[in-house]
N, CA, C and O atoms as CSV, one atom per row, in Angstrom:
chain,resi,resn,atom,element,x,y,z
A,1,MET,N,N,-10.284,19.142,15.230
A,1,MET,CA,C,-9.877,19.267,13.982
A,1,MET,C,C,-10.113,17.620,12.899
A,1,MET,O,O,-9.517,16.606,13.262
A,2,GLY,N,N,-10.702,17.600,12.074
A,2,GLY,CA,C,-11.167,16.603,11.901
A,2,GLY,C,C,-10.164,16.282,10.597
A,2,GLY,O,O,-9.473,17.263,10.319
A,3,ILE,N,N,-9.891,14.886,9.570
A,3,ILE,CA,C,-9.504,14.676,8.580
A,3,ILE,C,C,-9.212,15.326,7.525
A,3,ILE,O,O,-8.190,15.047,6.898
A,4,LEU,N,N,-9.999,16.251,7.155
A,4,LEU,CA,C,-10.052,17.003,6.306
A,4,LEU,C,C,-9.490,18.057,6.402
A,4,LEU,O,O,-8.692,18.562,5.612
A,5,ALA,N,N,-9.834,18.408,7.272
A,5,ALA,CA,C,-9.092,19.715,7.987
A,5,ALA,C,C,-7.509,19.638,7.950
A,5,ALA,O,O,-6.649,20.344,7.423
A,6,SER,N,N,-7.478,18.550,8.687
A,6,SER,CA,C,-5.854,17.951,8.859
A,6,SER,C,C,-4.849,17.901,7.675
A,6,SER,O,O,-3.628,17.852,7.824
A,7,ILE,N,N,-5.680,17.925,6.143
A,7,ILE,CA,C,-5.418,17.141,5.198
A,7,ILE,C,C,-5.030,18.816,4.714
A,7,ILE,O,O,-3.973,19.341,4.363
A,8,THR,N,N,-6.061,19.201,4.841
A,8,THR,CA,C,-6.162,21.220,4.453
A,8,THR,C,C,-4.848,21.760,5.000
A,8,THR,O,O,-4.029,22.362,4.307
A,9,VAL,N,N,-4.712,21.503,6.278
A,9,VAL,CA,C,-3.224,22.034,7.053
A,9,VAL,C,C,-1.925,21.712,6.111
A,9,VAL,O,O,-0.941,22.437,5.969
A,10,LEU,N,N,-2.158,20.508,5.537
A,10,LEU,CA,C,-0.908,20.205,5.087
A,10,LEU,C,C,-0.933,20.725,3.490
A,10,LEU,O,O,0.058,21.037,2.830
A,11,LEU,N,N,-2.056,20.732,3.136
A,11,LEU,CA,C,-1.863,21.385,1.528
A,11,LEU,C,C,-1.750,22.813,1.788
A,11,LEU,O,O,-1.040,23.507,1.059
A,12,VAL,N,N,-2.462,23.360,2.873
A,12,VAL,CA,C,-1.924,25.145,2.861
A,12,VAL,C,C,-0.401,25.287,3.018
A,12,VAL,O,O,0.326,26.101,2.450
A,13,CYS,N,N,-0.065,24.336,3.900
A,13,CYS,CA,C,1.481,24.654,4.387
A,13,CYS,C,C,2.552,24.395,2.921
A,13,CYS,O,O,3.599,25.007,2.709
A,14,GLN,N,N,2.050,23.515,2.195
A,14,GLN,CA,C,2.614,23.001,0.856
A,14,GLN,C,C,2.304,24.379,-0.117
A,14,GLN,O,O,3.255,24.685,-0.836
A,15,LEU,N,N,1.466,24.975,-0.192
A,15,LEU,CA,C,0.791,26.123,-1.270
A,15,LEU,C,C,1.274,27.285,-0.543
A,15,LEU,O,O,1.527,28.138,-1.394
A,16,ILE,N,N,1.604,27.876,0.998
A,16,ILE,CA,C,2.481,29.109,1.020
A,16,ILE,C,C,4.109,28.791,1.206
A,16,ILE,O,O,4.952,29.683,1.305
A,17,GLY,N,N,4.433,27.218,1.239
A,17,GLY,CA,C,5.773,26.967,0.620
A,17,GLY,C,C,6.480,27.387,-0.738
A,17,GLY,O,O,7.542,27.898,-1.094
A,18,GLU,N,N,5.165,26.831,-1.376
A,18,GLU,CA,C,5.581,27.158,-3.227
A,18,GLU,C,C,5.242,28.689,-3.236
A,18,GLU,O,O,6.109,29.365,-3.791
A,19,THR,N,N,4.430,29.213,-2.862
A,19,THR,CA,C,4.414,31.050,-3.168
A,19,THR,C,C,5.376,31.424,-2.754
A,19,THR,O,O,6.171,31.991,-3.503
A,20,ILE,N,N,5.674,31.225,-1.285
A,20,ILE,CA,C,7.159,31.592,-0.902
A,20,ILE,C,C,8.640,31.352,-1.831
A,20,ILE,O,O,9.505,32.214,-1.985
A,21,ALA,N,N,8.667,30.064,-2.345
A,21,ALA,CA,C,9.693,30.152,-3.333
A,21,ALA,C,C,9.697,30.759,-4.137
A,21,ALA,O,O,10.654,31.500,-4.360
A,22,LYS,N,N,8.449,30.698,-5.048
A,22,LYS,CA,C,8.334,31.348,-6.312
A,22,LYS,C,C,8.245,33.057,-6.351
A,22,LYS,O,O,8.595,33.745,-7.310
A,23,VAL,N,N,7.711,33.538,-5.120
A,23,VAL,CA,C,7.953,34.943,-4.996
A,23,VAL,C,C,9.291,35.457,-4.559
A,23,VAL,O,O,9.722,36.478,-5.095
A,24,LEU,N,N,10.031,34.804,-3.573
A,24,LEU,CA,C,11.810,35.335,-3.483
A,24,LEU,C,C,12.439,34.569,-4.427
A,24,LEU,O,O,13.660,34.730,-4.442
A,25,ALA,N,N,11.962,33.721,-5.289
A,25,ALA,CA,C,13.162,32.824,-6.558
A,25,ALA,C,C,13.821,32.470,-5.582
A,25,ALA,O,O,14.997,32.816,-5.465
A,26,LEU,N,N,13.354,31.895,-4.903
A,26,LEU,CA,C,14.669,30.526,-3.933
A,26,LEU,C,C,15.010,29.265,-4.379
A,26,LEU,O,O,14.380,28.562,-5.169
A,27,PRO,N,N,15.797,29.086,-3.954
A,27,PRO,CA,C,16.548,27.592,-5.139
A,27,PRO,C,C,15.805,26.195,-3.880
A,27,PRO,O,O,15.894,24.998,-4.153
A,28,ILE,N,N,15.239,26.631,-2.787
A,28,ILE,CA,C,14.628,25.695,-2.183
A,28,ILE,C,C,13.413,25.332,-2.682
A,28,ILE,O,O,12.598,26.250,-2.786
A,29,PRO,N,N,12.924,23.772,-3.163
A,29,PRO,CA,C,11.506,23.416,-3.325
A,29,PRO,C,C,10.207,24.075,-2.630
A,29,PRO,O,O,10.351,24.439,-1.463
A,30,GLY,N,N,9.241,24.216,-3.103
A,30,GLY,CA,C,8.413,25.055,-1.980
A,30,GLY,C,C,7.848,24.190,-1.266
A,30,GLY,O,O,7.281,24.731,-0.316
A,31,PRO,N,N,7.659,22.275,-1.294
A,31,PRO,CA,C,7.310,21.657,-0.288
A,31,PRO,C,C,8.237,21.519,0.742
A,31,PRO,O,O,7.803,21.377,1.885
A,32,VAL,N,N,9.410,21.534,0.545
A,32,VAL,CA,C,10.446,21.750,1.804
A,32,VAL,C,C,10.132,23.047,2.445
A,32,VAL,O,O,10.162,22.863,3.662
A,33,ILE,N,N,9.874,24.147,2.197
A,33,ILE,CA,C,9.447,25.183,3.052
A,33,ILE,C,C,8.505,24.780,3.819
A,33,ILE,O,O,8.513,24.546,5.027
A,34,GLY,N,N,7.369,24.684,2.750
A,34,GLY,CA,C,5.818,24.462,3.312
A,34,GLY,C,C,6.323,23.531,5.109
A,34,GLY,O,O,6.083,23.905,6.257
A,35,MET,N,N,7.064,22.268,4.605
A,35,MET,CA,C,7.309,21.513,5.360
A,35,MET,C,C,8.262,22.208,6.928
A,35,MET,O,O,8.131,21.756,8.065
A,36,VAL,N,N,8.855,22.968,6.663
A,36,VAL,CA,C,9.486,23.749,7.871
A,36,VAL,C,C,8.281,24.594,8.663
A,36,VAL,O,O,8.138,24.689,9.882
A,37,LEU,N,N,7.448,25.185,7.598
A,37,LEU,CA,C,6.535,26.146,8.341
A,37,LEU,C,C,5.439,24.904,9.129
A,37,LEU,O,O,4.992,25.108,10.258
A,38,LEU,N,N,5.235,24.105,8.631
A,38,LEU,CA,C,4.543,23.168,9.737
A,38,LEU,C,C,5.067,22.628,10.631
A,38,LEU,O,O,4.404,22.515,11.662
A,39,PHE,N,N,6.705,21.983,10.592
A,39,PHE,CA,C,7.217,22.005,11.726
A,39,PHE,C,C,7.441,23.218,12.946
A,39,PHE,O,O,7.415,23.098,14.171
A,40,ILE,N,N,7.577,23.935,12.435
A,40,ILE,CA,C,7.423,25.614,13.127
A,40,ILE,C,C,5.974,25.301,14.016
A,40,ILE,O,O,5.726,25.072,15.199
A,41,GLY,N,N,5.227,25.416,12.845
A,41,GLY,CA,C,3.879,25.655,13.534
A,41,GLY,C,C,3.289,24.443,14.767
A,41,GLY,O,O,2.454,24.570,15.662
A,42,LEU,N,N,4.249,23.107,14.288
A,42,LEU,CA,C,3.999,22.442,15.568
A,42,LEU,C,C,4.698,22.349,16.961
A,42,LEU,O,O,4.354,21.951,18.074
A,43,LEU,N,N,6.049,22.992,16.313
A,43,LEU,CA,C,6.528,23.154,17.441
A,43,LEU,C,C,5.862,24.479,18.513
A,43,LEU,O,O,6.060,24.672,19.712
A,44,VAL,N,N,5.128,25.148,17.651
A,44,VAL,CA,C,4.343,26.551,18.630
A,44,VAL,C,C,3.719,26.296,18.952
A,44,VAL,O,O,3.515,26.783,20.064
A,45,ARG,N,N,2.941,25.539,18.580
A,45,ARG,CA,C,1.482,24.396,19.233
A,45,ARG,C,C,1.777,23.283,19.879
A,45,ARG,O,O,0.810,22.573,20.156
A,46,ARG,N,N,3.250,22.771,20.335
A,46,ARG,CA,C,3.544,22.047,21.677
A,46,ARG,C,C,2.974,21.025,21.256
A,46,ARG,O,O,2.397,20.435,22.170
A,47,GLY,N,N,2.832,20.339,19.845
A,47,GLY,CA,C,1.989,18.599,19.570
A,47,GLY,C,C,1.722,18.686,18.469
A,47,GLY,O,O,1.856,19.620,17.679
A,48,LEU,N,N,1.177,17.339,18.323
A,48,LEU,CA,C,0.943,16.925,17.221
A,48,LEU,C,C,-0.335,16.654,17.089
A,48,LEU,O,O,-0.558,15.706,17.843
A,49,PRO,N,N,-1.765,17.116,16.281
A,49,PRO,CA,C,-3.109,16.954,16.554
A,49,PRO,C,C,-2.962,15.629,16.683
A,49,PRO,O,O,-1.824,15.274,16.988
A,50,ALA,N,N,-4.080,14.461,16.489
A,50,ALA,CA,C,-4.495,13.165,16.563
A,50,ALA,C,C,-4.809,12.995,14.958
A,50,ALA,O,O,-4.493,12.116,14.156
A,51,ASP,N,N,-5.648,14.342,14.818
A,51,ASP,CA,C,-6.244,14.619,13.235
A,51,ASP,C,C,-5.445,14.216,12.140
A,51,ASP,O,O,-5.680,13.374,11.274
A,52,LEU,N,N,-4.147,15.187,12.370
A,52,LEU,CA,C,-3.076,15.587,11.877
A,52,LEU,C,C,-2.207,13.974,11.778
A,52,LEU,O,O,-2.032,13.611,10.615
A,53,ASP,N,N,-1.778,13.208,12.642
A,53,ASP,CA,C,-1.287,12.408,13.002
A,53,ASP,C,C,-1.856,11.352,12.443
A,53,ASP,O,O,-1.061,10.584,11.901
A,54,LYS,N,N,-2.868,11.093,12.405
A,54,LYS,CA,C,-3.682,9.934,11.346
A,54,LYS,C,C,-3.343,10.132,9.835
A,54,LYS,O,O,-3.006,9.354,8.943
A,55,SER,N,N,-3.582,11.596,9.904
A,55,SER,CA,C,-3.478,11.719,7.974
A,55,SER,C,C,-2.776,11.547,7.201
A,55,SER,O,O,-2.887,11.368,5.988
A,56,ALA,N,N,-1.569,11.610,8.199
A,56,ALA,CA,C,-0.002,11.916,7.690
A,56,ALA,C,C,0.466,10.296,7.925
A,56,ALA,O,O,1.559,9.974,7.459
A,57,SER,N,N,-0.021,9.679,8.355
A,57,SER,CA,C,0.542,8.199,8.354
A,57,SER,C,C,-0.169,7.706,7.367
A,57,SER,O,O,0.429,6.798,6.789
A,58,PHE,N,N,-1.407,7.988,6.866
A,58,PHE,CA,C,-2.463,7.078,5.735
A,58,PHE,C,C,-1.274,7.751,4.580
A,58,PHE,O,O,-0.737,6.961,3.804
A,59,LEU,N,N,-0.921,9.194,4.526
A,59,LEU,CA,C,-0.200,9.582,3.183
A,59,LEU,C,C,0.866,8.865,3.084
A,59,LEU,O,O,1.103,8.366,1.984
A,60,LEU,N,N,2.029,8.563,4.501
A,60,LEU,CA,C,3.408,8.175,4.417
A,60,LEU,C,C,2.882,6.388,4.070
A,60,LEU,O,O,3.656,5.786,3.325
A,61,SER,N,N,1.998,5.820,4.432
A,61,SER,CA,C,1.570,4.594,4.271
A,61,SER,C,C,1.253,4.138,2.728
A,61,SER,O,O,0.923,2.965,2.553
A,62,HIS,N,N,1.331,4.934,1.716
A,62,HIS,CA,C,0.970,5.095,0.434
A,62,HIS,C,C,1.718,6.084,-0.532
A,62,HIS,O,O,1.442,6.534,-1.644
A,63,LEU,N,N,3.153,6.301,0.640
A,63,LEU,CA,C,4.366,7.029,-0.649
A,63,LEU,C,C,4.617,6.452,-1.591
A,63,LEU,O,O,4.925,7.095,-2.594
A,64,SER,N,N,4.574,4.753,-1.636
A,64,SER,CA,C,5.324,4.464,-2.743
A,64,SER,C,C,4.512,5.074,-4.146
A,64,SER,O,O,5.144,5.136,-5.201
A,65,LEU,N,N,3.297,5.449,-4.095
A,65,LEU,CA,C,2.543,5.335,-5.237
A,65,LEU,C,C,2.543,7.039,-5.395
A,65,LEU,O,O,1.800,7.754,-6.068
A,66,LEU,N,N,3.321,7.280,-4.782
A,66,LEU,CA,C,3.911,8.886,-4.988
A,66,LEU,C,C,4.976,9.025,-6.069
A,66,LEU,O,O,5.351,9.991,-6.733
A,67,PHE,N,N,5.405,7.512,-6.021
A,67,PHE,CA,C,6.505,7.739,-6.628
A,67,PHE,C,C,6.634,7.517,-7.887
A,67,PHE,O,O,7.694,7.623,-8.505
A,68,ILE,N,N,5.334,7.126,-8.450
A,68,ILE,CA,C,4.743,6.833,-9.948
A,68,ILE,C,C,5.485,8.014,-10.975
A,68,ILE,O,O,6.288,7.827,-11.890
A,69,PRO,N,N,4.880,9.323,-10.446
A,69,PRO,CA,C,5.105,10.496,-11.597
A,69,PRO,C,C,6.794,10.774,-11.769
A,69,PRO,O,O,7.272,11.264,-12.793
A,70,ALA,N,N,7.559,10.391,-10.641
A,70,ALA,CA,C,9.142,10.291,-10.790
A,70,ALA,C,C,9.413,9.237,-11.820
A,70,ALA,O,O,9.946,9.598,-12.869
A,71,GLY,N,N,9.138,8.105,-11.662
A,71,GLY,CA,C,9.023,7.273,-12.531
A,71,GLY,C,C,9.172,7.376,-13.914
A,71,GLY,O,O,9.989,7.040,-14.771
A,72,THR,N,N,8.011,8.006,-13.834
A,72,THR,CA,C,7.395,8.629,-15.504
A,72,THR,C,C,8.182,9.258,-16.044
A,72,THR,O,O,8.544,8.792,-17.124
A,73,GLY,N,N,8.852,10.630,-15.585
A,73,GLY,CA,C,9.487,11.163,-15.289
A,73,GLY,C,C,10.878,10.490,-15.766
A,73,GLY,O,O,11.363,11.226,-16.625
A,74,VAL,N,N,11.185,10.070,-15.677
A,74,VAL,CA,C,12.533,9.093,-15.755
A,74,VAL,C,C,12.704,8.872,-17.257
A,74,VAL,O,O,13.505,9.306,-18.084
A,75,VAL,N,N,11.697,8.068,-17.307
A,75,VAL,CA,C,11.159,6.828,-18.729
A,75,VAL,C,C,11.076,8.129,-19.814
A,75,VAL,O,O,11.744,8.008,-20.841
A,76,VAL,N,N,10.300,9.342,-19.635
A,76,VAL,CA,C,10.419,10.297,-20.545
A,76,VAL,C,C,11.690,11.110,-20.997
A,76,VAL,O,O,12.144,11.528,-22.062
A,77,HIS,N,N,12.062,11.129,-19.598
A,77,HIS,CA,C,13.678,11.921,-19.912
A,77,HIS,C,C,15.041,11.391,-19.714
A,77,HIS,O,O,16.084,11.810,-19.211
A,78,ALA,N,N,14.485,9.882,-20.531
A,78,ALA,CA,C,15.695,9.051,-20.270
A,78,ALA,C,C,16.869,9.271,-21.168
A,78,ALA,O,O,17.991,8.924,-20.800
A,79,ARG,N,N,16.621,9.943,-22.560
A,79,ARG,CA,C,17.846,10.572,-23.037
A,79,ARG,C,C,18.370,11.623,-22.530
A,79,ARG,O,O,19.600,11.662,-22.518
A,80,LEU,N,N,17.815,12.462,-22.120
A,80,LEU,CA,C,18.483,13.871,-21.492
A,80,LEU,C,C,19.309,13.075,-20.377
A,80,LEU,O,O,20.539,13.132,-20.380
A,81,ILE,N,N,18.649,12.377,-19.482
A,81,ILE,CA,C,19.658,11.587,-18.401
A,81,ILE,C,C,20.745,11.153,-18.758
A,81,ILE,O,O,21.787,11.466,-18.182
A,82,ALA,N,N,20.685,10.227,-19.934
A,82,ALA,CA,C,21.453,9.476,-20.266
A,82,ALA,C,C,23.062,10.729,-21.030
A,82,ALA,O,O,24.260,10.490,-20.876
A,83,GLN,N,N,22.490,11.876,-21.739
A,83,GLN,CA,C,23.213,12.930,-21.562
A,83,GLN,C,C,24.265,13.490,-20.606
A,83,GLN,O,O,25.422,13.830,-20.850
A,84,GLU,N,N,23.555,13.503,-19.414
A,84,GLU,CA,C,24.166,14.074,-18.122
A,84,GLU,C,C,23.832,13.290,-17.232
A,84,GLU,O,O,23.108,13.471,-16.253
A,85,TRP,N,N,24.688,11.880,-17.787
A,85,TRP,CA,C,24.653,10.803,-16.491
A,85,TRP,C,C,26.023,11.162,-15.526
A,85,TRP,O,O,26.027,10.761,-14.362
A,86,LEU,N,N,26.903,11.748,-15.933
A,86,LEU,CA,C,28.168,12.166,-15.347
A,86,LEU,C,C,27.575,13.482,-14.270
A,86,LEU,O,O,27.642,13.033,-13.126
A,87,PRO,N,N,27.250,14.341,-14.257
A,87,PRO,CA,C,27.028,15.276,-13.216
A,87,PRO,C,C,25.600,14.716,-12.203
A,87,PRO,O,O,25.612,15.063,-11.022
A,88,ILE,N,N,24.158,13.679,-12.826
A,88,ILE,CA,C,23.733,13.284,-12.109
A,88,ILE,C,C,24.606,12.037,-11.558
A,88,ILE,O,O,24.416,11.961,-10.344
A,89,SER,N,N,25.509,11.015,-12.016
A,89,SER,CA,C,26.137,10.431,-11.029
A,89,SER,C,C,26.689,10.812,-10.009
A,89,SER,O,O,26.842,10.228,-8.936
A,90,THR,N,N,27.085,12.097,-10.434
A,90,THR,CA,C,28.429,12.889,-9.056
A,90,THR,C,C,27.517,13.335,-8.069
A,90,THR,O,O,28.008,13.243,-6.944
A,91,ALA,N,N,26.192,13.854,-8.091
A,91,ALA,CA,C,25.659,14.772,-7.320
A,91,ALA,C,C,24.574,13.460,-6.571
A,91,ALA,O,O,23.785,13.963,-5.771
A,92,LEU,N,N,24.432,11.936,-6.711
A,92,LEU,CA,C,23.998,11.065,-6.214
A,92,LEU,C,C,25.077,10.590,-5.700
A,92,LEU,O,O,24.619,10.039,-4.698
A,93,VAL,N,N,26.122,10.424,-5.680
A,93,VAL,CA,C,27.424,9.736,-5.125
A,93,VAL,C,C,27.743,11.024,-3.848
A,93,VAL,O,O,27.679,10.947,-2.621
A,94,VAL,N,N,28.000,11.854,-4.505
A,94,VAL,CA,C,28.118,13.253,-3.051
A,94,VAL,C,C,27.106,12.968,-2.393
A,94,VAL,O,O,27.131,12.180,-1.447
A,95,GLY,N,N,26.324,13.425,-2.703
A,95,GLY,CA,C,25.061,13.670,-2.042
A,95,GLY,C,C,24.432,12.610,-0.908
A,95,GLY,O,O,24.002,12.792,0.231
A,96,THR,N,N,24.565,11.520,-1.675
A,96,THR,CA,C,24.476,10.313,-0.469
A,96,THR,C,C,25.690,10.271,0.601
A,96,THR,O,O,25.508,10.168,1.814
A,97,ALA,N,N,26.845,10.359,0.030
A,97,ALA,CA,C,27.917,10.064,1.373
A,97,ALA,C,C,27.838,11.794,2.199
A,97,ALA,O,O,28.806,12.008,2.928
A,98,ILE,N,N,27.196,12.503,2.147
A,98,ILE,CA,C,26.856,13.714,2.849
A,98,ILE,C,C,25.964,13.314,3.918
A,98,ILE,O,O,26.095,13.448,5.134
A,99,THR,N,N,24.780,12.656,3.049
A,99,THR,CA,C,24.163,12.446,4.260
A,99,THR,C,C,24.237,11.317,5.248
A,99,THR,O,O,23.786,11.269,6.393
A,100,ILE,N,N,25.060,10.208,4.396
A,100,ILE,CA,C,25.873,9.569,5.568
A,100,ILE,C,C,26.251,9.897,6.686
A,100,ILE,O,O,25.927,9.487,7.801
A,101,ALA,N,N,27.374,11.109,6.163
A,101,ALA,CA,C,28.118,11.539,7.069
A,101,ALA,C,C,27.690,12.636,8.033
A,101,ALA,O,O,28.429,13.017,8.941
A,102,VAL,N,N,26.363,13.179,7.791
A,102,VAL,CA,C,25.400,14.115,8.735
A,102,VAL,C,C,24.626,13.371,9.528
A,102,VAL,O,O,23.995,13.956,10.408
A,103,THR,N,N,24.498,11.819,9.378
A,103,THR,CA,C,23.475,11.015,9.877
A,103,THR,C,C,24.871,10.923,11.488
A,103,THR,O,O,24.762,11.244,12.672
A,104,GLY,N,N,25.698,10.500,10.907
A,104,GLY,CA,C,26.680,9.385,11.533
A,104,GLY,C,C,27.010,10.670,12.710
A,104,GLY,O,O,27.128,10.377,13.899
A,105,LEU,N,N,27.108,11.753,12.344
A,105,LEU,CA,C,27.475,13.058,13.093
A,105,LEU,C,C,26.627,13.436,14.581
A,105,LEU,O,O,26.891,13.751,15.741
A,106,THR,N,N,25.676,13.228,13.880
A,106,THR,CA,C,24.294,13.468,14.400
A,106,THR,C,C,23.612,12.939,15.701
A,106,THR,O,O,23.166,13.556,16.668
A,107,MET,N,N,23.702,10.854,15.268
A,107,MET,CA,C,23.815,10.136,16.079
A,107,MET,C,C,25.027,10.411,17.262
A,107,MET,O,O,25.011,10.730,18.450
A,108,THR,N,N,25.809,10.182,16.514
A,108,THR,CA,C,27.085,10.407,17.628
A,108,THR,C,C,26.735,11.731,18.706
A,108,THR,O,O,26.729,11.740,19.937
A,109,PHE,N,N,26.494,12.654,17.879
A,109,PHE,CA,C,26.081,13.946,19.346
A,109,PHE,C,C,24.984,13.346,20.417
A,109,PHE,O,O,24.959,13.241,21.643
A,110,LEU,N,N,23.856,12.915,19.064
A,110,LEU,CA,C,23.031,12.539,20.335
A,110,LEU,C,C,23.129,11.413,21.437
A,110,LEU,O,O,22.398,11.206,22.406
A,111,LEU,N,N,24.350,10.693,20.956
A,111,LEU,CA,C,24.319,9.502,22.080
A,111,LEU,C,C,25.164,9.598,22.878
A,111,LEU,O,O,25.282,8.843,23.843
A,112,ARG,N,N,26.131,10.841,22.529
A,112,ARG,CA,C,27.221,11.215,23.635
A,112,ARG,C,C,26.372,12.335,24.389
A,112,ARG,O,O,26.831,12.626,25.494
A,113,ARG,N,N,25.267,12.990,24.017
A,113,ARG,CA,C,24.078,13.938,24.305
A,113,ARG,C,C,23.612,13.073,25.566
A,113,ARG,O,O,23.777,13.432,26.732
A,114,GLY,N,N,23.275,12.411,25.342
A,114,GLY,CA,C,22.147,11.305,26.014
A,114,GLY,C,C,22.635,10.184,27.239
A,114,GLY,O,O,21.939,9.324,27.779
A,115,LYS,N,N,23.917,10.474,27.446
A,115,LYS,CA,C,24.552,9.678,28.409
A,115,LYS,C,C,24.898,10.469,29.580
A,115,LYS,O,O,25.534,11.515,29.450
A,116,PRO,N,N,24.461,9.969,30.894
A,116,PRO,CA,C,24.809,10.570,31.722
A,116,PRO,C,C,26.214,10.915,32.540
A,116,PRO,O,O,27.084,10.052,32.658
A,117,ALA,N,N,26.347,12.093,33.029
A,117,ALA,CA,C,27.680,12.279,33.440
A,117,ALA,C,C,27.961,11.684,34.611
A,117,ALA,O,O,27.320,11.794,35.656
A,118,GLN,N,N,29.403,10.742,34.325
A,118,GLN,CA,C,30.263,10.300,34.695
A,118,GLN,C,C,30.992,10.872,35.712
A,118,GLN,O,O,32.011,10.319,36.128
């Protein structure tokens, strides 16, 4: 699999995820569904192709560029964000707290599971 083919795999997974999300009217973003499909595909394949790893690493190394459109959206919709600051702030705080709690519980579970029986 070449670099172009591996990028195509990533984009096709996203396209399938977007299609599933739109057709089934799911509240889950299409790229998340595509990422799950990619993960399942890699589990079935039992490994990560070297070219896919190389392409993904390249994209991740330039991840900060992908935040430019999001930052532009914040500036464009600043008035709406100012009007809805309470629900947005609540979602950010609650979401962060849940993420920290789940990460801690997962880490505790994995550390206990990794220790040899005494």
